[in-house]
FILUM-133788 format. One line per 4 residues: number of its first residue (from 1); their letters; for each residue x, y, z of C-alpha. Coordinates in nm, 3 decimals, padded with zeros to 5 digits. Layout:
BEGIN
NUM> a> X/Y/Z | ...
//
This chain:
BEGIN
1> mnta> 01.931/00.222/00.424 | 01.920/00.026/00.099 | 01.583/00.094/-00.059 | 01.395/-00.089/-00.334
5> krff> 01.254/00.094/-00.634 | 00.874/00.076/-00.684 | 00.820/-00.018/-00.319 | 00.607/00.225/-00.116
9> sleg> 00.445/00.215/00.227 | 00.189/00.425/00.411 | 00.217/00.479/00.783 | 00.025/00.654/01.057
13> idgs> -00.171/00.590/01.373 | -00.510/00.420/01.345 | -00.769/00.658/01.207 | -00.525/00.842/00.981
17> gkst> -00.697/00.714/00.667 | -00.437/00.471/00.534 | -00.685/00.223/00.388 | -00.875/00.491/00.197
21> qidm> -00.560/00.649/00.059 | -00.407/00.317/-00.045 | -00.720/00.221/-00.237 | -00.724/00.560/-00.411
25> lisa> -00.353/00.534/-00.494 | -00.379/00.184/-00.636 | -00.680/00.278/-00.847 | -00.493/00.577/-00.991
29> lese> -00.176/00.380/-01.064 | -00.358/00.087/-01.224 | -00.550/00.329/-01.447 | -00.211/00.444/-01.575
33> gysv> -00.097/00.093/-01.658 | 00.103/00.000/-01.349 | 00.073/-00.352/-01.208 | 00.029/-00.307/-00.833
37> vklr> 00.054/-00.550/-00.542 | -00.120/-00.444/-00.220 | -00.044/-00.589/00.121 | -00.092/-00.514/00.488
41> epgg> 00.147/-00.551/00.777 | 00.166/-00.765/00.969 | 00.025/-01.009/00.719 | 00.016/-01.055/00.344
45> akis> 00.144/-01.413/00.342 | -00.019/-01.713/00.512 | 00.250/-01.746/00.780 | 00.253/-01.370/00.833
49> erir> -00.124/-01.367/00.880 | -00.094/-01.635/01.148 | 00.162/-01.419/01.328 | -00.076/-01.123/01.293
53> eill> -00.342/-01.317/01.483 | -00.102/-01.364/01.773 | 00.015/-01.003/01.774 | -00.334/-00.855/01.778
57> dasf> -00.497/-01.108/02.011 | -00.654/-00.895/02.286 | -00.611/-01.176/02.540 | -00.234/-01.121/02.527
61> kgvm> -00.265/-00.761/02.651 | -00.022/-00.719/02.940 | 00.127/-01.063/02.873 | 00.334/-01.026/02.556
65> adkt> 00.685/-00.896/02.621 | 00.797/-00.595/02.419 | 01.088/-00.785/02.266 | 00.856/-01.071/02.173
69> elll> 00.637/-00.818/01.993 | 00.940/-00.675/01.814 | 01.060/-01.017/01.698 | 00.717/-01.134/01.586
73> ynaa> 00.665/-00.827/01.366 | 00.998/-00.887/01.201 | 00.931/-01.258/01.156 | 00.606/-01.176/00.976
77> raqv> 00.792/-00.917/00.766 | 01.070/-01.156/00.668 | 00.816/-01.405/00.537 | 00.614/-01.156/00.331
81> ihei> 00.934/-01.018/00.179 | 01.043/-01.367/00.078 | 00.706/-01.485/-00.046 | 00.542/-01.176/-00.198
85> iqpa> 00.734/-00.848/-00.200 | 01.066/-00.949/-00.355 | 00.909/-01.163/-00.630 | 00.671/-00.877/-00.716
89> ldag> 00.954/-00.624/-00.737 | 01.162/-00.865/-00.946 | 00.868/-00.884/-01.188 | 00.861/-00.505/-01.223
93> kvvi> 00.544/-00.453/-01.021 | 00.470/-00.169/-00.782 | 00.426/-00.275/-00.417 | 00.209/-00.069/-00.183
97> adrf> 00.219/-00.169/00.185 | -00.021/-00.065/00.458 | 00.254/-00.029/00.720 | 00.606/-00.166/00.703
101> awst> 00.935/-00.125/00.891 | 00.877/00.234/01.003 | 00.590/00.101/01.213 | 00.847/-00.092/01.413
105> yayq> 01.056/00.222/01.456 | 00.754/00.418/01.583 | 00.574/00.152/01.787 | 00.848/-00.067/01.929
109> gyar> 01.152/00.158/01.904 | 00.989/00.484/02.009 | 00.663/00.410/02.194 | 00.780/00.090/02.365
113> glga> 01.120/00.244/02.435 | 01.331/-00.035/02.283 | 01.542/00.222/02.101 | 01.631/00.301/01.742
117> dmvq> 01.957/00.106/01.746 | 01.796/-00.227/01.830 | 01.520/-00.172/01.575 | 01.766/-00.071/01.303
121> rlte> 01.987/-00.377/01.354 | 01.689/-00.610/01.335 | 01.542/-00.424/01.037 | 01.868/-00.460/00.844
125> ltcg> 01.868/-00.834/00.914 | 01.501/-00.873/00.821 | 01.476/-00.648/00.515 | 01.822/-00.636/00.361
129> scfp> 01.780/-00.423/00.050 | 01.402/-00.476/00.040 | 01.305/-00.151/00.208 | 01.053/00.102/00.073
133> eltv> 01.205/00.376/-00.137 | 00.938/00.608/00.002 | 00.719/00.593/00.310 | 00.442/00.849/00.350
137> vldi> 00.325/00.916/00.705 | -00.037/01.029/00.730 | -00.014/01.255/01.033 | -00.318/01.325/01.246
141> dvar> -00.387/01.433/01.603 | -00.429/01.131/01.831 | -00.770/01.240/01.959 | -00.895/01.286/01.602
145> grar> -00.763/00.947/01.498 | -00.919/00.771/01.795 | -01.252/00.942/01.728 | -01.247/00.808/01.374
149> takr> -01.170/00.451/01.483 | -01.441/00.462/01.751 | -01.699/00.510/01.477 | -01.617/00.168/01.335
153> geap> -01.784/00.002/01.632 | -01.532/-00.284/01.641 | -01.383/-00.443/01.952 | -01.028/-00.307/01.998
157> drle> -00.740/-00.546/01.941 | -00.437/-00.575/02.172 | -00.263/-00.265/02.036 | -00.579/-00.059/02.000
161> qeka> -00.632/-00.102/02.375 | -00.327/00.112/02.450 | -00.386/00.455/02.603 | -00.371/00.786/02.417
165> effe> -00.025/00.858/02.562 | 00.112/00.551/02.385 | -00.023/00.663/02.049 | 00.115/01.012/02.101
169> rvrq> 00.460/00.855/02.137 | 00.394/00.655/01.819 | 00.297/00.974/01.638 | 00.611/01.149/01.756
173> gyla> 00.816/00.851/01.643 | 00.678/00.884/01.292 | 00.745/01.257/01.285 | 01.099/01.196/01.409
177> aare> 01.154/00.951/01.124 | 01.036/01.210/00.873 | 01.279/01.465/01.017 | 01.575/01.231/01.040
181> fpdc> 01.529/01.040/00.713 | 01.381/01.291/00.465 | 01.515/01.100/00.165 | 01.276/00.810/00.227
185> vaai> 01.011/00.933/00.474 | 00.764/01.218/00.422 | 00.484/01.330/00.654 | 00.166/01.494/00.527
189> dadr> -00.134/01.639/00.708 | -00.408/01.374/00.713 | -00.669/01.586/00.891 | -00.815/01.713/00.562
193> saqd> -01.052/01.584/00.300 | -00.956/01.253/00.143 | -00.907/01.424/-00.194 | -00.673/01.688/-00.054
197> vfad> -00.465/01.425/00.124 | -00.454/01.212/-00.189 | -00.331/01.502/-00.401 | -00.019/01.529/-00.184
201> lykl> 00.028/01.152/-00.161 | -00.003/01.101/-00.535 | 00.247/01.377/-00.610 | 00.503/01.220/-00.376
205> vkgr> 00.465/00.869/-00.518 | 00.458/00.974/-00.883 | 00.774/01.171/-00.827 | 00.954/00.841/-00.761
209> lcpa> 00.798/00.630/-01.037 | 00.917/00.580/-01.391 | 00.646/00.565/-01.659 | 00.441/00.245/-01.661
213> p> 00.585/-00.025/-01.888
//
């Protein structure tokens, strides 16, 4: 895959601690002089956020076709690349994404059973050369992740309503990506203190970054 320098994404099932780690990473990088753009997927751009609303709408549970889901995620991604990610990279900024294309590999390709080939073809069309140079998977046991999310007390969205077996397939999809694509995907143990997880994350990201301008 053609990857883009200074573009990083964090992946993992819900409850793996992505939001906490992204905030810690951005704070550390900005303190060193890097200009950082943060975004979430799906979302980040106005059109992409509208698509997010459709994708996560709990009323579509059992209604949305798997291929519709696949295409909508990629439509949202194409827009945020065009509107936000590519311009930021062209300006020399660091982009940190809360989820990106490896989510599609794990959720739609692996857990939904659509297959890696279909996902890869669509990803190449959607992303071109705008693909993270490094994706860090925050790996955690499904039961532990679900226990963490339950503490939030929020109504589950369409995807969060899936059963534990689905999220175990997602987790295995992420781990498969780390095994098969070690040049651009790394998995770290997320069932530790936030500081211990961050130490590993920071080392991985800094190993890819040039000094701040």
